[in-house]
C-alpha positions as CSV (number, residue, x, y, z in Angstrom):
1,X,13.0,9.2,-12.0
2,X,11.7,8.0,-8.8
3,X,9.7,5.0,-9.2
4,X,7.6,3.2,-5.9
5,X,7.7,-0.4,-7.3
6,X,5.6,-2.2,-4.1
7,X,3.7,-5.7,-3.9
8,X,0.7,-4.3,-1.7
9,X,-1.8,-6.5,-0.8
10,X,-4.4,-5.1,1.3
11,X,-2.6,-1.8,1.4
12,X,-0.3,-2.3,5.1
13,X,3.0,-1.5,3.1
14,X,1.9,1.1,0.2
15,X,0.9,3.1,2.8
16,X,4.5,3.1,4.0
17,X,5.9,3.2,0.8
18,X,3.8,6.4,0.6
19,X,4.9,8.3,3.1
20,X,8.8,7.2,2.6
21,X,8.5,8.2,-1.2
22,X,6.6,11.8,-0.8
23,X,9.2,13.0,1.5
24,X,11.8,11.3,-1.4
25,X,9.7,14.0,-3.0
26,X,7.4,12.2,-4.7
27,X,6.3,9.1,-7.3
28,X,7.4,9.8,-11.1
29,X,6.1,5.9,-11.8
30,X,4.2,3.9,-9.7
31,X,4.4,0.4,-10.9
32,X,1.9,-2.1,-8.8
33,X,4.0,-5.5,-8.2
34,X,0.0,-7.3,-7.5
35,X,-0.2,-6.8,-11.3
36,X,2.3,-8.4,-13.5
37,X,3.8,-5.5,-14.5
38,X,5.6,-5.1,-18.3
39,X,9.5,-5.3,-18.9
40,X,11.3,-2.0,-17.5
41,X,14.3,-0.9,-18.0
42,X,15.8,1.5,-15.8
43,X,18.8,3.6,-16.7
44,X,22.0,4.8,-14.1
45,X,20.3,8.0,-12.5
46,X,17.0,6.7,-11.7
47,X,15.8,6.5,-8.1
48,X,13.6,2.7,-7.2
49,X,11.2,2.3,-4.1
50,X,11.0,-0.8,-4.0
51,X,8.8,-2.1,-0.8
52,X,7.5,-6.1,-0.9
53,X,5.6,-7.6,2.5
54,X,7.1,-10.3,5.0
55,X,5.7,-13.6,4.5
56,X,6.9,-16.1,7.5
57,X,10.3,-14.5,6.6
58,X,10.7,-14.3,3.2
59,X,9.6,-11.6,-0.1
60,X,6.8,-13.2,-1.6
61,X,7.9,-15.8,-3.9
62,X,5.7,-14.2,-6.8
63,X,6.8,-10.5,-5.5
64,X,10.7,-12.2,-6.6
65,X,9.0,-12.7,-9.8
66,X,8.1,-9.6,-10.6
67,X,10.8,-7.9,-10.3
68,X,13.3,-9.7,-11.5
69,X,11.7,-8.6,-14.8
70,X,13.0,-5.1,-14.3
71,X,16.6,-4.1,-15.9
72,X,18.2,-2.1,-13.8
73,X,20.7,-0.9,-15.8
74,X,22.6,0.4,-12.0
75,X,20.1,2.4,-11.0
76,X,19.2,3.3,-7.4
77,X,17.2,1.3,-4.8
78,X,15.8,2.1,-2.0
79,X,14.6,-1.8,-0.2
80,X,12.1,-1.8,2.0
81,X,10.1,-3.6,3.6
82,X,7.5,-4.4,6.4
83,X,6.6,-7.1,8.2
84,X,3.0,-7.0,10.8
85,X,4.7,-6.7,14.3
86,X,7.1,-10.3,14.8
87,X,10.0,-10.3,12.5
88,X,11.8,-9.7,8.4
89,X,14.1,-12.2,9.1
90,X,15.3,-13.0,5.6
91,X,12.9,-10.6,3.8
92,X,15.7,-7.3,3.2
93,X,18.5,-9.6,2.3
94,X,16.6,-11.7,0.3
95,X,15.2,-8.5,-1.8
96,X,18.6,-7.1,-1.7
97,X,20.1,-10.1,-3.3
98,X,17.4,-9.7,-6.0
99,X,17.9,-6.4,-7.1
100,X,21.3,-6.5,-7.5
101,X,20.6,-9.4,-9.7
102,X,18.9,-7.2,-11.5
103,X,21.1,-4.8,-11.5
104,X,20.3,-2.4,-8.9
105,X,22.7,-0.7,-5.8
106,X,20.9,-1.1,-2.7
107,X,21.6,2.4,-1.8
108,X,18.7,2.5,1.9
109,X,16.8,0.8,3.3
110,X,14.5,-0.1,5.8
111,X,12.0,-3.0,8.1
112,X,8.8,-0.9,8.8
113,X,5.5,-2.2,10.9
114,X,2.3,-2.2,9.7
115,X,-0.6,-3.6,10.5
116,X,-0.6,-7.4,10.8
117,X,-2.8,-8.5,7.4
118,X,-4.5,-11.7,8.9
119,X,-4.4,-10.9,13.1
120,X,-5.6,-6.9,12.3
121,X,-5.3,-7.2,15.9
122,X,-1.8,-6.8,15.8
123,X,0.0,-3.4,16.0
124,X,-4.2,-2.0,14.8
125,X,-3.9,1.3,12.6
126,X,-0.1,1.3,12.2
127,X,1.7,2.7,10.4
128,X,0.6,5.1,12.7
129,X,1.4,9.3,13.4
130,X,5.0,8.3,15.5
131,X,6.3,5.7,12.5
132,X,4.9,8.9,10.0
133,X,6.6,10.6,11.7
134,X,10.2,8.5,12.3
135,X,10.2,7.5,8.4
136,X,10.3,11.3,7.8
137,X,12.7,11.5,9.5
138,X,14.3,8.5,7.7
139,X,13.6,9.5,4.1
140,X,15.7,13.2,5.2
141,X,18.3,10.1,6.0
142,X,17.9,8.1,2.9
143,X,17.6,11.9,1.2
144,X,21.3,12.9,2.0
145,X,23.6,9.5,0.9
146,X,21.2,10.1,-1.9
147,X,22.7,13.7,-2.2
148,X,26.6,12.1,-1.8
149,X,26.6,10.4,-3.9
150,X,29.0,7.7,-1.9
151,X,27.2,3.8,-1.8
152,X,29.8,1.2,-0.3
153,X,28.4,-2.5,0.6
154,X,24.9,-1.9,2.6
155,X,25.2,-4.5,5.4
156,X,20.6,-6.0,6.4
157,X,20.5,-8.1,9.1
158,X,19.1,-11.1,7.7
159,X,21.1,-14.4,5.6
160,X,21.9,-14.0,2.1
161,X,22.1,-17.6,-0.1
162,X,20.8,-19.5,2.2
163,X,17.2,-18.3,3.6
164,X,14.6,-19.1,6.0
165,X,12.9,-22.0,4.8
166,X,9.2,-21.9,4.8
167,X,6.9,-24.6,5.6
168,X,3.3,-24.1,3.5
169,X,1.5,-25.8,5.2
170,X,-2.3,-24.4,3.9
171,X,-3.6,-23.5,6.9
172,X,-4.4,-19.7,6.6
173,X,-5.8,-19.8,3.7
174,X,-9.3,-18.5,3.4
175,X,-12.3,-19.2,2.0
176,X,-15.6,-18.4,0.5
177,X,-18.7,-18.5,3.3
178,X,-22.8,-18.2,1.6
179,X,-22.6,-14.4,1.8
180,X,-20.8,-14.3,-2.0
181,X,-22.6,-13.6,-4.5
182,X,-19.9,-14.5,-7.3
183,X,-19.8,-10.9,-8.6
184,X,-15.9,-12.0,-9.3
185,X,-14.1,-9.4,-7.8
186,X,-11.8,-11.5,-5.5
187,X,-11.0,-13.5,-8.3
188,X,-9.8,-10.5,-10.3
189,X,-7.4,-9.0,-7.7
190,X,-5.4,-11.7,-6.2
191,X,-2.6,-11.7,-7.0
192,X,-1.6,-14.9,-8.4
193,X,-5.1,-16.3,-10.1
194,X,-5.5,-18.8,-7.4
195,X,-9.2,-18.1,-7.0
196,X,-11.0,-19.8,-10.1
197,X,-13.2,-17.0,-12.1
198,X,-16.6,-18.7,-12.9
199,X,-16.7,-20.1,-9.3
200,X,-15.2,-17.9,-6.6
201,X,-15.5,-20.6,-4.1
202,X,-13.0,-22.2,-5.0
203,X,-9.7,-21.2,-4.7
204,X,-5.8,-23.6,-5.8
205,X,-4.8,-24.1,-1.7
206,X,-1.3,-24.9,-4.0
207,X,-1.1,-21.4,-5.5
208,X,-2.8,-18.4,-2.6
209,X,-0.2,-17.0,-1.1
210,X,-2.6,-16.1,2.6
211,X,-2.0,-12.2,1.5
212,X,-5.9,-10.8,2.6
213,X,-6.6,-9.3,-0.2
214,X,-9.9,-10.7,-1.6
215,X,-10.6,-10.5,2.1
216,X,-10.0,-6.9,2.2
217,X,-11.7,-6.6,-1.2
218,X,-14.6,-7.8,-0.6
219,X,-17.7,-5.8,-0.8
220,X,-19.9,-8.4,0.8
221,X,-17.5,-9.9,3.5
222,X,-18.2,-13.0,2.3
223,X,-14.3,-15.0,2.4
224,X,-12.7,-15.3,6.2
225,X,-11.2,-18.3,8.2
226,X,-13.3,-20.4,10.3
227,X,-14.2,-18.0,14.0
228,X,-12.4,-21.1,15.9
229,X,-10.3,-21.3,14.0
230,X,-9.1,-17.6,14.2
231,X,-9.3,-18.1,18.2
232,X,-6.3,-21.2,18.0
233,X,-4.1,-19.0,15.4
234,X,-4.4,-15.9,17.8
235,X,-3.8,-17.6,21.0
236,X,-0.9,-19.2,19.3
237,X,0.9,-16.5,17.5
238,X,-0.1,-13.9,20.3
239,X,3.8,-13.5,22.9
240,X,5.1,-13.1,19.1
241,X,2.7,-10.7,17.9
242,X,1.9,-8.6,21.1
243,X,4.2,-5.0,21.5
244,X,5.4,-2.9,19.5
245,X,7.4,-3.3,17.4
246,X,10.5,-0.5,15.9
247,X,11.3,0.7,12.4
248,X,14.7,0.0,11.1
249,X,16.8,2.2,9.0
250,X,20.1,1.0,7.5
251,X,22.1,3.3,5.3
């Protein structure tokens, strides 16, 4: 059975996951980690494509907490981290450590590029046609390994145990503006429950992870950053986000 397990607040990670899952034979079950999943118990012959975005070179903490609820029992895992054209740093190694602690056998890993969730002009439109062709080739090679049934240690780029420290200054957090109609969609859809269900203008900045899901889903385009702030941040990060970064396969 193929499980497509994915944390994708804005859809970029899901796009990559779906390309891989389709080539791997199609998902028998999709699990959305933007919602708190029920207890999941797997079997040794199950295969799980586990996909997360890279947030500042790490796995989002909420995704880690929800993955830890899975009892893998020797199921095979294909790791997939999606980064916004900068770097994935310790995302894959943190995901590997988490999955192995759940009882998974990590068989392969992919680091893939998708459009940046905040600065959307970087890697715009990715995964594109060229990415789809390459990810399809990656999936074929992963299938060959799964069919061979030989799984040794999976060596990934990044650090194990001691991961990149994340500086949380609370700056990159979207807020509601005057266009808000209090429809409640943002609060209902927030993966971490950071938006007040009775007042959409209130966001708990200690909880918000800046995933941009509320911005993408708002039908009124009522959540965003101050334009001047966005211009400053774009100039600050442009050097690291420019150019075409590549997808990488680990077997």
